[in-house]
C-alpha positions in Angstrom: -27.6 -56.0 8.4 -28.7 -55.7 4.7 -30.4 -59.0 5.0 -32.0 -58.3 8.2 -33.6 -55.1 6.8 -34.8 -57.0 3.7 -36.5 -59.8 5.3 -38.0 -57.7 7.8 -40.7 -56.9 5.2 -42.7 -60.1 5.5 -42.5 -61.5 1.9 -39.8 -60.1 -0.3 -41.7 -61.2 -3.2 -44.1 -58.2 -2.7 -41.5 -55.6 -3.4 -39.6 -54.4 -6.3 -36.3 -53.1 -4.9 -33.7 -50.7 -6.5 -30.6 -49.4 -5.3 -31.6 -45.8 -5.6 -35.1 -46.2 -3.7 -35.2 -45.7 -0.1 -37.6 -47.7 2.3 -38.6 -46.2 5.6 -37.4 -48.6 8.3 -37.9 -47.7 12.0 -38.4 -44.1 11.1 -35.3 -44.0 8.8 -34.9 -43.9 5.1 -32.7 -47.0 4.2 -31.2 -47.5 0.9 -31.1 -51.3 0.3 -28.5 -52.5 -2.1 -29.3 -55.9 -3.7 -25.8 -56.4 -4.8 -25.0 -60.1 -4.2 -22.6 -61.3 -1.5 -21.0 -64.7 -1.6 -22.5 -67.4 -3.9 -26.0 -67.1 -2.4 -26.6 -63.4 -2.3 -29.9 -61.5 -1.6 -31.0 -61.7 -5.2 -30.4 -65.2 -5.5 -32.2 -66.2 -2.3 -35.2 -64.1 -3.5 -35.4 -65.7 -6.8 -34.9 -69.3 -5.6 -37.6 -68.9 -2.9 -40.1 -67.7 -5.4 -39.4 -70.8 -7.6 -39.1 -73.5 -4.7 -41.0 -71.9 -1.8 -40.2 -70.0 1.3 -37.1 -71.4 3.2 -36.0 -73.5 0.2 -33.0 -73.0 -2.0 -33.4 -76.4 -3.8 -36.3 -78.2 -5.6 -39.0 -80.5 -4.3 -39.9 -78.7 -1.0 -41.3 -80.6 1.8 -42.5 -83.6 -0.4 -38.8 -84.2 -1.3 -37.8 -84.1 2.3 -40.5 -86.7 3.1 -38.9 -89.1 0.5 -35.4 -88.5 1.7 -36.4 -89.6 5.3 -39.3 -92.0 4.4 -39.5 -94.8 7.0 -37.2 -93.1 9.6 -38.6 -92.4 13.0 -37.1 -88.8 13.8 -39.1 -88.1 16.8 -37.0 -87.0 19.7 -33.8 -87.0 17.5 -31.1 -84.3 17.4 -30.3 -83.6 13.8 -27.5 -81.9 12.1 -28.5 -80.3 8.8 -25.2 -79.6 6.8 -25.8 -76.9 4.1 -29.2 -75.7 5.8 -29.7 -72.9 3.6 -32.7 -70.7 4.6 -34.0 -73.3 7.1 -37.0 -74.9 5.1 -35.9 -78.5 5.7 -34.9 -77.9 9.5 -38.5 -76.5 10.2 -40.2 -79.3 8.4 -38.1 -82.1 10.2 -39.3 -80.5 13.5 -42.8 -79.7 12.6 -43.7 -82.8 10.6 -41.3 -85.4 11.7 -41.0 -84.5 15.5 -37.3 -83.9 15.6 -36.1 -82.8 19.2 -33.7 -80.2 17.8 -32.3 -79.4 14.3 -29.0 -77.7 14.2 -28.5 -76.0 10.7 -25.1 -75.0 9.3 -24.1 -73.1 6.2 -21.0 -71.3 4.8 -23.3 -68.4 3.5 -24.1 -65.7 6.0 -27.2 -64.4 4.3 -29.0 -67.7 4.1 -28.3 -68.1 7.9 -29.8 -64.5 8.5 -32.9 -65.7 6.6 -33.1 -68.9 8.4 -33.0 -67.1 11.6 -35.7 -64.5 10.5 -38.0 -67.5 9.6 -37.4 -69.3 12.8 -38.6 -66.2 14.7 -41.6 -65.8 12.4 -42.6 -69.4 12.8 -42.0 -69.4 16.5 -39.6 -72.4 16.4 -36.4 -70.8 17.9 -36.5 -73.3 20.6 -36.1 -76.3 18.4 -33.7 -74.9 15.8 -30.2 -73.4 15.9 -28.6 -71.9 12.9 -24.9 -71.0 12.4 -22.5 -69.7 9.8 -19.4 -71.8 9.7 -16.1 -71.8 7.7 -15.6 -74.6 5.1 -13.8 -77.5 6.6 -14.2 -80.4 9.2 -17.4 -80.3 11.2 -16.9 -78.5 14.5 -19.0 -81.0 16.6 -18.0 -83.6 19.3 -17.7 -87.1 18.5 -20.8 -89.2 18.7 -23.0 -86.2 19.3 -25.8 -86.4 16.7 -28.5 -88.9 16.2 -29.1 -88.1 12.4 -27.3 -86.1 9.8 -29.4 -84.5 7.1 -28.5 -82.6 4.0 -30.6 -81.4 1.0 -28.7 -80.6 -2.3 -25.6 -79.1 -0.5 -22.8 -81.7 -0.5 -22.2 -81.0 -4.2 -20.3 -77.9 -3.1 -17.9 -80.1 -1.1 -15.2 -81.7 -3.3 -13.8 -84.4 -0.9 -16.8 -86.7 -0.4 -14.8 -89.4 1.2 -13.5 -87.0 4.0 -17.0 -85.5 4.3 -18.4 -89.1 4.9 -15.6 -89.9 7.4 -16.5 -86.7 9.3 -20.2 -87.5 9.3 -19.4 -90.9 10.8 -17.3 -89.3 13.5 -20.0 -87.0 14.6 -22.8 -89.6 14.5 -23.7 -91.7 17.5 -23.2 -95.6 16.8 -26.3 -96.6 14.8 -27.0 -93.0 13.7 -28.3 -92.2 10.3 -27.3 -90.1 7.4 -30.0 -89.2 5.0 -29.4 -86.7 2.2 -30.3 -85.6 -1.3 -27.7 -84.1 -3.7 -27.2 -83.1 -7.2 -25.1 -85.7 -8.9 -23.7 -87.1 -12.2 -24.1 -90.2 -14.0 -20.3 -91.1 -13.5 -17.1 -89.7 -12.3 -15.5 -89.1 -15.7 -14.7 -85.5 -16.8 -18.0 -83.7 -17.5 -19.0 -83.4 -21.3 -18.9 -80.0 -23.0 -22.6 -79.6 -22.4 -22.3 -80.4 -18.8 -19.3 -78.1 -18.3 -21.1 -75.2 -20.0 -24.1 -75.7 -17.6 -21.7 -75.8 -14.5 -20.0 -72.6 -15.7 -23.2 -70.8 -16.2 -24.4 -71.5 -12.7 -21.3 -69.6 -11.4 -21.2 -72.0 -8.1 -18.8 -74.5 -6.9 -20.3 -77.6 -8.2 -18.4 -80.8 -7.4 -20.9 -83.4 -8.5 -20.1 -87.0 -8.2 -22.0 -90.3 -9.0 -24.2 -92.2 -6.7 -21.6 -95.0 -6.8 -18.9 -92.8 -5.2 -21.2 -92.0 -2.5 -21.8 -95.7 -2.0 -18.2 -96.4 -1.9 -17.4 -93.4 0.4 -20.2 -94.4 2.9 -18.8 -98.0 2.9 -15.4 -96.9 3.5 -16.5 -94.6 6.4 -18.2 -97.5 8.2 -21.8 -97.1 7.2 -24.1 -100.0 6.2 -27.7 -100.5 5.2 -26.7 -98.2 2.4 -29.8 -97.1 0.2 -29.4 -95.0 -3.1 -32.2 -93.5 -5.2 -31.8 -92.0 -8.6 -34.1 -88.9 -9.0 -33.1 -87.7 -12.7 -36.5 -88.6 -14.2 -38.4 -86.8 -11.5 -36.4 -83.5 -11.6 -36.2 -83.6 -15.5 -40.1 -83.4 -15.6 -40.1 -80.8 -12.8 -37.2 -78.7 -14.4 -39.3 -78.4 -17.7 -42.3 -77.2 -15.7 -40.1 -74.7 -14.0 -38.8 -73.3 -17.2 -42.3 -72.8 -18.2 -43.1 -71.0 -15.1 -40.2 -68.7 -15.6 -41.3 -67.8 -19.0 -44.9 -67.4 -18.0 -46.8 -66.9 -14.6 -43.5 -66.1 -12.7 -41.8 -63.9 -15.3 -43.1 -60.6 -14.0 -42.5 -61.6 -10.4 -38.9 -62.5 -11.2 -38.3 -59.2 -13.2 -39.6 -57.3 -10.2 -37.2 -59.0 -8.0 -33.9 -59.1 -10.0 -34.6 -57.1 -13.1 -35.2 -58.2 -16.7 -31.6 -58.9 -17.6 -31.2 -61.4 -14.6 -34.5 -62.9 -15.1 -33.5 -63.7 -18.8 -30.2 -65.0 -17.6 -31.5 -67.5 -15.0 -34.1 -68.7 -17.4 -31.2 -69.5 -19.8 -29.4 -71.3 -17.1 -32.6 -73.3 -16.4 -32.9 -74.3 -19.9 -29.1 -75.5 -19.8 -30.0 -77.5 -16.8 -33.0 -79.1 -18.6 -30.5 -80.2 -21.4 -28.1 -82.0 -19.1 -31.1 -83.7 -17.3 -32.4 -84.7 -20.6 -28.8 -86.0 -21.5 -28.9 -88.1 -18.3 -25.6 -86.7 -17.1 -27.0 -84.5 -14.3 -28.7 -87.0 -11.9 -30.2 -85.6 -8.6 -30.5 -88.4 -6.0 -30.9 -89.5 -2.5 -28.8 -91.7 -0.3 -29.2 -93.1 3.2 -27.1 -95.2 5.5 -26.7 -96.3 9.0 -23.5 -96.2 11.0 -22.4 -99.5 12.1 -22.8 -99.9 15.9 
């Protein structure tokens, strides 16, 4: 309910909310707490959308999605978006790429609230379905999806091998998996610098190498495996994001989450730039086709 009240006010970026400040909603004064719930609470969602765009909780927006699915014909396809967040990718796959229907799932209830709000706002509820699910095996029938898509969400799932096996089960023969994820240069224990960054994020981050994804896809019965390292791109982008957080976006972020949290997230971003420069943090894309 808190999320529904919050997002009903068009763009959250226009408001500076305090726990002790009521807002009149449907004739009643509502005290709207911005205490975070789960790993992606209201404050995180508001902040990330201010940096990465409406509906997006990871970098690159629509342009990055276009790269992940470049060359694929998604027209008329039924797509499962794993870790759909606030729905930005699902909306783009329908509107730009002609998907028949996108089913988005996520374990965080507030991001699903936001995705449903945006689907109504965009008038696209007939082409998208969003559901909050429990962590674990996918609750979809065998051979039920044409495409599985994911954007920077698999890092929260530790067992990549079981995940790829489950994706293969859900896909139709010849179906496609196309994803981006935050990865590491190898599968050795993280360096002290990398561990410090991971701990500062406060999220479950089970990053693995592109090579581990290659092996997991192969073992699950996929072929035509394609892997793309995006470290250089995001290193440049993250440097610019830090500059934005310290400059043009600073007052907006302070208004959303307070000065202390604004300073904290900027420090996290600077740590991320450090591990990107080190080459240990390596965002990337992968794509494969399930053997017929």
